[in-house]
KOLLOKE-48182 format. One line per 10 residues: their letters; for each residue x, y negated, z negated of C-alpha. Coordinates in nm, 3 decimals. Layout:
! KOLLOKE-48182
a	X Y Z ~ ...
***
This chain:
! KOLLOKE-48182
mdwvkrncey	2.200 -0.307 3.754 ~ 1.874 -0.155 3.773 ~ 1.727 0.065 3.498 ~ 1.824 0.412 3.638 ~ 2.179 0.299 3.706 ~ 2.208 0.156 3.356 ~ 2.084 0.476 3.207 ~ 2.351 0.683 3.390 ~ 2.629 0.430 3.321 ~ 2.544 0.370 2.958
tltdgksgfa	2.430 0.706 2.825 ~ 2.677 0.930 2.643 ~ 2.578 1.292 2.603 ~ 2.745 1.569 2.419 ~ 2.659 1.872 2.641 ~ 2.743 2.140 2.370 ~ 2.512 1.999 2.108 ~ 2.246 1.788 2.330 ~ 2.298 1.483 2.123 ~ 2.272 1.180 2.347
isfagmkfde	2.270 0.811 2.286 ~ 2.179 0.529 2.525 ~ 2.273 0.171 2.531 ~ 2.099 0.087 2.847 ~ 1.826 -0.119 2.669 ~ 2.073 -0.360 2.522 ~ 2.173 -0.684 2.678 ~ 2.528 -0.675 2.785 ~ 2.735 -0.632 3.113 ~ 3.082 -0.521 3.218
ndlakldkaf	3.230 -0.851 3.150 ~ 3.113 -0.841 2.799 ~ 3.277 -0.496 2.742 ~ 3.593 -0.622 2.907 ~ 3.635 -0.896 2.651 ~ 3.643 -0.635 2.388 ~ 3.960 -0.469 2.477 ~ 4.162 -0.592 2.173 ~ 3.870 -0.502 1.939 ~ 3.834 -0.137 2.079
akasagiadi	4.212 -0.095 2.046 ~ 4.198 -0.227 1.672 ~ 3.898 -0.024 1.567 ~ 4.044 0.299 1.715 ~ 4.364 0.232 1.533 ~ 4.179 0.160 1.213 ~ 4.005 0.494 1.220 ~ 4.334 0.666 1.293 ~ 4.493 0.485 0.993 ~ 4.197 0.608 0.757
eagaiknpde	4.230 0.967 0.874 ~ 4.620 0.937 0.833 ~ 4.574 0.836 0.485 ~ 4.640 0.475 0.491 ~ 4.531 0.248 0.218 ~ 4.186 0.123 0.392 ~ 4.029 -0.030 0.068 ~ 4.304 -0.264 -0.011 ~ 4.104 -0.452 -0.289 ~ 4.100 -0.123 -0.490
qrkvthftdr	4.425 0.012 -0.344 ~ 4.231 0.319 -0.252 ~ 4.262 0.568 0.068 ~ 3.933 0.636 0.231 ~ 3.890 1.020 0.288 ~ 3.543 1.117 0.366 ~ 3.613 1.182 0.731 ~ 3.929 1.407 0.662 ~ 3.800 1.568 0.331 ~ 3.512 1.735 0.508
iaypesaafa	3.727 1.904 0.758 ~ 3.893 2.098 0.470 ~ 3.596 2.119 0.230 ~ 3.430 2.439 0.364 ~ 3.730 2.633 0.310 ~ 3.815 2.498 -0.046 ~ 3.789 2.640 -0.379 ~ 3.539 2.370 -0.472 ~ 3.299 2.435 -0.191 ~ 3.312 2.811 -0.295
avetfaakvi	3.243 2.708 -0.662 ~ 2.921 2.520 -0.570 ~ 2.810 2.788 -0.346 ~ 2.862 3.066 -0.622 ~ 2.696 2.842 -0.884 ~ 2.390 2.760 -0.675 ~ 2.345 3.125 -0.569 ~ 2.370 3.235 -0.935 ~ 2.114 2.978 -1.042 ~ 1.869 3.078 -0.782
aegkfdavvv	1.920 3.445 -0.836 ~ 1.883 3.438 -1.203 ~ 1.544 3.276 -1.188 ~ 1.586 3.074 -1.528 ~ 1.556 2.766 -1.346 ~ 1.267 2.652 -1.109 ~ 1.350 2.278 -1.053 ~ 1.649 2.041 -1.032 ~ 1.649 1.678 -1.137 ~ 1.918 1.457 -0.945
ngiggsalgp	2.010 1.188 -1.194 ~ 2.189 0.919 -0.957 ~ 2.158 0.579 -0.801 ~ 2.266 0.447 -0.455 ~ 2.430 0.726 -0.242 ~ 2.424 0.970 -0.515 ~ 2.059 0.983 -0.452 ~ 1.984 0.838 -0.112 ~ 2.184 1.093 0.072 ~ 2.030 1.395 -0.103
qlmqfaingp	1.694 1.259 -0.084 ~ 1.726 1.209 0.290 ~ 1.861 1.561 0.327 ~ 1.570 1.707 0.124 ~ 1.317 1.535 0.308 ~ 1.459 1.582 0.666 ~ 1.532 1.969 0.610 ~ 1.298 2.097 0.339 ~ 1.009 1.833 0.416 ~ 0.787 1.635 0.195
ywnelprskr	0.587 1.921 0.051 ~ 0.882 2.143 -0.072 ~ 0.786 2.121 -0.442 ~ 0.436 2.225 -0.383 ~ 0.549 2.565 -0.225 ~ 0.520 2.850 -0.450 ~ 0.855 3.018 -0.551 ~ 0.796 3.307 -0.324 ~ 0.798 3.062 -0.017 ~ 1.106 2.845 -0.137
nglkiyfldn	1.464 2.992 -0.113 ~ 1.569 2.742 -0.373 ~ 1.470 2.511 -0.652 ~ 1.207 2.227 -0.646 ~ 1.386 1.881 -0.664 ~ 1.308 1.564 -0.819 ~ 1.517 1.239 -0.838 ~ 1.577 0.967 -1.108 ~ 1.733 0.699 -0.929 ~ 1.677 0.371 -1.111
tdssgfadll	1.639 0.246 -1.475 ~ 1.277 0.225 -1.456 ~ 1.074 0.386 -1.743 ~ 0.780 0.456 -1.514 ~ 0.997 0.673 -1.286 ~ 1.111 0.864 -1.602 ~ 0.748 0.908 -1.726 ~ 0.638 1.024 -1.395 ~ 0.894 1.291 -1.394 ~ 0.794 1.420 -1.740
kvmepektih	0.425 1.466 -1.624 ~ 0.552 1.749 -1.395 ~ 0.884 1.865 -1.539 ~ 0.900 2.196 -1.737 ~ 1.203 2.131 -1.955 ~ 1.307 2.481 -1.987 ~ 1.304 2.568 -1.632 ~ 1.480 2.260 -1.522 ~ 1.841 2.183 -1.447 ~ 1.973 1.837 -1.431
lvisksggtq	2.258 1.699 -1.210 ~ 2.405 1.383 -1.365 ~ 2.589 1.230 -1.074 ~ 2.820 0.925 -1.136 ~ 3.168 0.880 -0.993 ~ 3.305 0.652 -1.275 ~ 3.059 0.775 -1.538 ~ 2.970 0.440 -1.656 ~ 2.703 0.360 -1.397 ~ 2.448 0.209 -1.643
etknnmiame	2.132 0.325 -1.452 ~ 2.242 0.686 -1.446 ~ 2.369 0.667 -1.808 ~ 2.026 0.526 -1.931 ~ 1.838 0.826 -1.769 ~ 2.093 1.064 -1.915 ~ 2.060 0.923 -2.256 ~ 1.663 0.914 -2.248 ~ 1.675 1.282 -2.121 ~ 1.903 1.383 -2.404
kfyascnldf	1.669 1.227 -2.647 ~ 1.363 1.391 -2.479 ~ 1.538 1.747 -2.486 ~ 1.625 1.700 -2.848 ~ 1.256 1.608 -2.926 ~ 1.160 1.943 -2.761 ~ 1.416 2.123 -2.989 ~ 1.617 2.205 -2.696 ~ 2.004 2.161 -2.631 ~ 2.025 1.942 -2.315
akyavavtml	2.395 2.059 -2.260 ~ 2.245 2.407 -2.149 ~ 2.047 2.262 -1.892 ~ 2.302 1.965 -1.775 ~ 2.567 1.973 -1.500 ~ 2.805 1.670 -1.430 ~ 2.927 1.558 -1.099 ~ 3.223 1.291 -1.163 ~ 3.553 1.203 -1.140 ~ 3.816 1.387 -1.353
nsslykhake	3.844 1.218 -1.712 ~ 3.561 0.966 -1.648 ~ 3.354 0.894 -1.935 ~ 3.084 1.129 -1.794 ~ 3.344 1.404 -1.777 ~ 3.462 1.367 -2.127 ~ 3.087 1.346 -2.256 ~ 3.001 1.664 -2.067 ~ 3.312 1.837 -2.189 ~ 3.283 1.727 -2.535
nnwleifema	2.912 1.857 -2.544 ~ 2.986 2.176 -2.383 ~ 2.764 2.106 -2.064 ~ 2.670 2.408 -1.828 ~ 2.910 2.292 -1.552 ~ 3.131 2.010 -1.447 ~ 3.207 1.930 -1.069 ~ 3.483 1.687 -0.984 ~ 3.429 1.397 -0.727 ~ 3.730 1.252 -0.539
esiggrtset	3.802 0.872 -0.623 ~ 3.868 0.802 -0.229 ~ 3.519 0.889 -0.147 ~ 3.257 0.610 -0.200 ~ 2.895 0.674 -0.297 ~ 2.761 0.553 0.021 ~ 2.976 0.812 0.215 ~ 2.948 1.076 -0.018 ~ 2.674 1.292 0.142 ~ 2.919 1.533 0.306
aivghlpaal	3.099 1.579 -0.020 ~ 3.002 1.754 -0.334 ~ 2.736 1.494 -0.410 ~ 2.536 1.622 -0.112 ~ 2.654 1.985 -0.146 ~ 2.528 2.070 -0.494 ~ 2.156 1.948 -0.436 ~ 2.144 2.099 -0.111 ~ 2.285 2.435 -0.225 ~ 2.039 2.432 -0.505
tgidfgkfla	1.745 2.392 -0.272 ~ 1.847 2.665 -0.026 ~ 2.000 2.441 0.244 ~ 2.304 2.556 0.465 ~ 2.538 2.276 0.376 ~ 2.812 2.441 0.587 ~ 2.610 2.387 0.902 ~ 2.557 2.025 0.800 ~ 2.947 1.975 0.779 ~ 2.990 2.150 1.121
gacdmdawtr	2.743 1.878 1.263 ~ 2.939 1.600 1.097 ~ 3.282 1.745 1.176 ~ 3.181 1.787 1.557 ~ 3.059 1.417 1.579 ~ 3.395 1.301 1.399 ~ 3.576 1.494 1.683 ~ 3.367 1.353 1.942 ~ 3.426 0.994 1.825 ~ 3.814 1.012 1.784
nadfrsnpal	3.845 0.910 2.162 ~ 3.987 0.571 2.206 ~ 3.787 0.510 2.532 ~ 3.478 0.386 2.410 ~ 3.281 0.521 2.720 ~ 3.355 0.849 2.583 ~ 3.304 0.750 2.213 ~ 2.937 0.684 2.084 ~ 3.047 0.554 1.765 ~ 3.299 0.304 1.928
flaaiwylag	3.039 0.217 2.184 ~ 2.770 0.166 1.907 ~ 3.003 -0.061 1.695 ~ 3.059 -0.268 2.009 ~ 2.693 -0.317 2.081 ~ 2.626 -0.426 1.728 ~ 2.901 -0.679 1.765 ~ 2.775 -0.807 2.107 ~ 2.401 -0.816 2.004 ~ 2.467 -1.005 1.673
ngkgdrnmvi	2.749 -1.235 1.827 ~ 2.997 -1.076 1.598 ~ 2.796 -1.219 1.291 ~ 2.504 -0.991 1.253 ~ 2.274 -1.243 1.400 ~ 2.019 -0.962 1.482 ~ 1.850 -0.751 1.257 ~ 1.879 -0.354 1.309 ~ 1.546 -0.171 1.322 ~ 1.550 0.205 1.290
vpysdrlvll	1.248 0.380 1.435 ~ 1.293 0.763 1.412 ~ 1.002 0.950 1.587 ~ 1.019 1.209 1.319 ~ 0.799 1.212 0.987 ~ 1.091 1.408 0.829 ~ 1.344 1.104 0.925 ~ 1.133 0.838 0.770 ~ 1.403 0.793 0.490 ~ 1.690 0.722 0.733
srylqqlvme	1.611 0.369 0.741 ~ 1.666 0.355 0.355 ~ 1.977 0.558 0.397 ~ 2.135 0.329 0.655 ~ 2.031 0.010 0.465 ~ 2.279 0.120 0.208 ~ 2.563 0.261 0.444 ~ 2.549 -0.048 0.668 ~ 2.443 -0.337 0.441 ~ 2.668 -0.252 0.135
slgkeldldg	2.955 -0.160 0.370 ~ 2.931 -0.482 0.596 ~ 2.763 -0.754 0.382 ~ 3.081 -0.926 0.264 ~ 3.160 -1.283 0.164 ~ 3.541 -1.268 0.254 ~ 3.727 -1.113 0.542 ~ 4.060 -0.932 0.492 ~ 4.253 -1.263 0.526 ~ 4.049 -1.434 0.251
nvvhqglnvf	3.844 -1.642 0.497 ~ 3.480 -1.686 0.400 ~ 3.278 -1.519 0.674 ~ 2.940 -1.411 0.521 ~ 2.927 -1.116 0.739 ~ 2.644 -0.842 0.722 ~ 2.382 -0.660 0.928 ~ 2.025 -0.619 0.806 ~ 1.855 -0.285 0.845 ~ 1.500 -0.200 0.825
gnkggtdaha	1.251 0.049 0.976 ~ 0.977 0.270 0.943 ~ 0.878 0.597 1.177 ~ 0.700 0.615 1.492 ~ 0.428 0.607 1.597 ~ 0.318 0.487 1.243 ~ 0.542 0.174 1.310 ~ 0.305 0.066 1.585 ~ 0.041 0.006 1.313 ~ 0.283 -0.132 1.088
fiqqlndgrd	0.540 -0.394 1.226 ~ 0.573 -0.356 1.607 ~ 0.330 -0.614 1.663 ~ 0.609 -0.865 1.547 ~ 0.866 -0.680 1.734 ~ 0.667 -0.710 2.054 ~ 0.536 -1.056 2.027 ~ 0.731 -1.236 1.732 ~ 1.077 -1.341 1.668 ~ 1.339 -1.212 1.896
dffatfievl	1.591 -1.180 1.626 ~ 1.656 -0.778 1.621 ~ 1.743 -0.477 1.826 ~ 1.553 -0.150 1.773 ~ 1.715 0.199 1.759 ~ 1.477 0.472 1.856 ~ 1.544 0.823 1.744 ~ 1.348 1.109 1.924 ~ 1.357 1.487 1.828 ~ 1.280 1.665 2.154
qdaanleind	1.152 1.999 1.988 ~ 0.821 1.998 1.840 ~ 0.778 2.170 1.496 ~ 0.447 2.334 1.614 ~ 0.282 2.338 1.955 ~ -0.046 2.163 1.870 ~ -0.253 2.134 2.173 ~ -0.509 1.849 2.160 ~ -0.674 1.826 2.513 ~ -0.594 1.913 2.875
gismgdylhg	-0.270 2.073 2.807 ~ -0.143 1.761 2.594 ~ 0.005 1.848 2.278 ~ 0.042 1.634 1.957 ~ 0.426 1.625 2.033 ~ 0.343 1.489 2.396 ~ 0.132 1.193 2.235 ~ 0.423 1.117 2.003 ~ 0.663 1.104 2.305 ~ 0.429 0.895 2.508
ffeglsaalr	0.407 0.655 2.224 ~ 0.782 0.637 2.207 ~ 0.824 0.584 2.572 ~ 0.547 0.340 2.579 ~ 0.668 0.137 2.301 ~ 1.043 0.145 2.446 ~ 0.892 0.022 2.778 ~ 0.672 -0.243 2.635 ~ 0.964 -0.396 2.428 ~ 1.199 -0.396 2.735
skgrqtitir	0.925 -0.578 2.928 ~ 0.943 -0.855 2.670 ~ 1.306 -0.875 2.691 ~ 1.376 -0.708 2.361 ~ 1.673 -0.466 2.292 ~ 1.677 -0.094 2.223 ~ 1.903 0.182 2.167 ~ 1.796 0.558 2.210 ~ 1.899 0.855 2.049 ~ 1.781 1.205 2.136
ipqltvyelg	1.862 1.531 1.968 ~ 1.717 1.859 2.062 ~ 1.582 1.957 1.726 ~ 1.613 1.834 1.360 ~ 1.836 2.099 1.153 ~ 2.109 2.033 0.898 ~ 2.341 2.023 1.207 ~ 2.182 1.730 1.381 ~ 2.139 1.545 1.043 ~ 2.526 1.580 0.998
qiialyerav	2.584 1.445 1.337 ~ 2.356 1.139 1.276 ~ 2.527 1.053 0.950 ~ 2.862 1.100 1.078 ~ 2.804 0.860 1.373 ~ 2.670 0.591 1.172 ~ 2.962 0.622 0.898 ~ 3.211 0.601 1.190 ~ 3.040 0.324 1.361 ~ 3.033 0.132 1.035
amyaefinin	3.403 0.189 0.985 ~ 3.482 0.071 1.346 ~ 3.262 -0.245 1.322 ~ 3.432 -0.334 1.014 ~ 3.752 -0.335 1.212 ~ 3.581 -0.566 1.484 ~ 3.491 -0.828 1.230 ~ 3.810 -0.775 0.997 ~ 3.651 -0.670 0.669 ~ 3.672 -0.429 0.394
afhqpgvqay	3.387 -0.160 0.435 ~ 3.466 0.027 0.144 ~ 3.440 -0.190 -0.156 ~ 3.120 -0.365 -0.298 ~ 3.218 -0.678 -0.501 ~ 2.862 -0.813 -0.473 ~ 2.720 -0.512 -0.650 ~ 2.982 -0.576 -0.936 ~ 2.878 -0.937 -0.962 ~ 2.519 -0.831 -1.040
klaakdvlal	2.605 -0.584 -1.302 ~ 2.824 -0.856 -1.475 ~ 2.549 -1.093 -1.456 ~ 2.303 -0.826 -1.609 ~ 2.532 -0.785 -1.923 ~ 2.502 -1.161 -1.983 ~ 2.128 -1.128 -1.981 ~ 2.132 -0.845 -2.223 ~ 2.379 -1.031 -2.448 ~ 2.148 -1.340 -2.447
rgkvlaalqg	1.857 -1.101 -2.536 ~ 2.044 -0.983 -2.835 ~ 2.126 -1.347 -2.949 ~ 1.748 -1.442 -2.901 ~ 1.615 -1.139 -3.098 ~ 1.871 -1.200 -3.372 ~ 1.751 -1.555 -3.399 ~ 1.397 -1.433 -3.449 ~ 1.489 -1.259 -3.792 ~ 1.331 -1.425 -4.087
ksgfsgsgke	1.121 -1.677 -3.852 ~ 0.796 -1.491 -3.894 ~ 0.523 -1.732 -3.779 ~ 0.748 -1.962 -3.573 ~ 0.557 -2.064 -3.266 ~ 0.651 -2.267 -2.954 ~ 0.748 -2.259 -2.589 ~ 1.046 -2.076 -2.409 ~ 1.231 -2.403 -2.455 ~ 1.181 -2.428 -2.838
faelagtpdk	1.293 -2.066 -2.873 ~ 1.610 -2.134 -2.655 ~ 1.689 -2.412 -2.895 ~ 1.617 -2.185 -3.187 ~ 1.864 -1.923 -3.045 ~ 2.123 -2.213 -2.979 ~ 2.087 -2.164 -2.611 ~ 1.904 -2.486 -2.496 ~ 2.038 -2.450 -2.138 ~ 1.859 -2.104 -2.112
avevasildk	1.521 -2.189 -2.156 ~ 1.395 -2.007 -1.836 ~ 1.597 -1.696 -1.902 ~ 1.477 -1.693 -2.278 ~ 1.118 -1.734 -2.168 ~ 1.159 -1.416 -1.949 ~ 1.303 -1.230 -2.231 ~ 1.010 -1.322 -2.461 ~ 0.761 -1.218 -2.191 ~ 0.915 -0.887 -2.190
aalnngavsr	0.931 -0.840 -2.563 ~ 0.575 -0.969 -2.608 ~ 0.456 -0.665 -2.419 ~ 0.698 -0.398 -2.553 ~ 0.890 -0.420 -2.872 ~ 0.635 -0.629 -3.079 ~ 0.872 -0.888 -3.216 ~ 0.671 -1.170 -3.056 ~ 0.309 -1.235 -2.944 ~ 0.212 -1.465 -2.668
efngknwvyt	-0.091 -1.688 -2.569 ~ -0.142 -1.898 -2.261 ~ -0.237 -2.249 -2.346 ~ -0.362 -2.335 -1.974 ~ -0.025 -2.443 -1.861 ~ 0.240 -2.239 -2.038 ~ 0.301 -1.928 -2.247 ~ 0.310 -2.001 -2.625 ~ 0.519 -1.755 -2.830 ~ 0.483 -1.651 -3.187
vk	0.715 -1.443 -3.416 ~ 0.540 -1.156 -3.572
***
């Protein structure tokens, strides 16, 4: 089938919104698609089950409601409460900035939204040119991020959103505790600046209630962090920064409606899931490269890393078989990527497929020369790269949107959410839990427990000197010499309990 015919046959377009996706650049034929009849049926049934309220997270015995909740959400009391709260905060003028304290989906979605819609220089605009608050993010338990925020934050003019579904997320909790202490050092009551977004009766809910925080907004247990951008997690930061969240939901819901069709030829999410399956031999053998030709979508690859990799990266399938499934995601932005990693994609390992996203409408008409605008050059780079990759037999998917507004962003996010859910049905895994994440948290607790044991062993041992191995023996953990050495390395540069000197081969530690 020639290139023109493939594009006609394998491009799906929504005439109403102008959203289009083409699979013509991928290596598959009609025989490959015909073999997926049962998989298409299973995926369609799986999505229908989700939307009918079935238990689709069997490991945690939970429903999965992000698709259906966003249909009813705009007319709900919860939606109105967020809009009223945000409008009041903006109108009163007491606050000029908001800090989002969350990790994973609690930060990635709002970050993507802010960068895509308000742009990278939003915080630098004067209040007269902003229709909302400046926004900052605490999305790790790294003291440098906290210290950097304090350099620009005006405590009396800043509202804090603490977002944690369970309330026990340690990274978020650490930042909350540190911020409470900072506000106390400023003789300010943190409760008057704090808003909780959490489940009813979680530890964060109880803490906020007991301390009389400014507001508490409830999250649904049935919506996971990586699929929470169309729920209150995405809504509150958006509303406080003047973004029309209703239009965002309209885009997502319209994409949901488009992708309920059981015929993959009329369902871009089902077709996308099938292409992922075929490209990676049903095992994720190819990396997904996300290349948006828009500066404002540079965070999309980070957002999709969590959505795709946390959802699909699983050791076991639903029948308990060891499958080690997954789909790697990485990306940059066009045409920056041509000076970053495209060299390898063009000439190096053929272990990927690239998804290009083009925004047709330019933000500004900037003529460069001979009637050619900056946007024309970007389009030329996109088409040139796409053609160059195809000439080398490399595989590509193309998404085109007419413009980049909250509506189109809602479409993109919903498309990938539904493709992930459908692909999970193809490979028979639970896309809605994350046991690997819990495993590292448990391991981290063990490390912290070991740290406590080591530091306790130093008491009364002033002047004791030795290697990591000797300190491990001192602590009664001789099999943990490597881990003990790393704890001592950290302590030597921070809490002053020990010092260290390099003897030319190893570090030697001394108790102060």
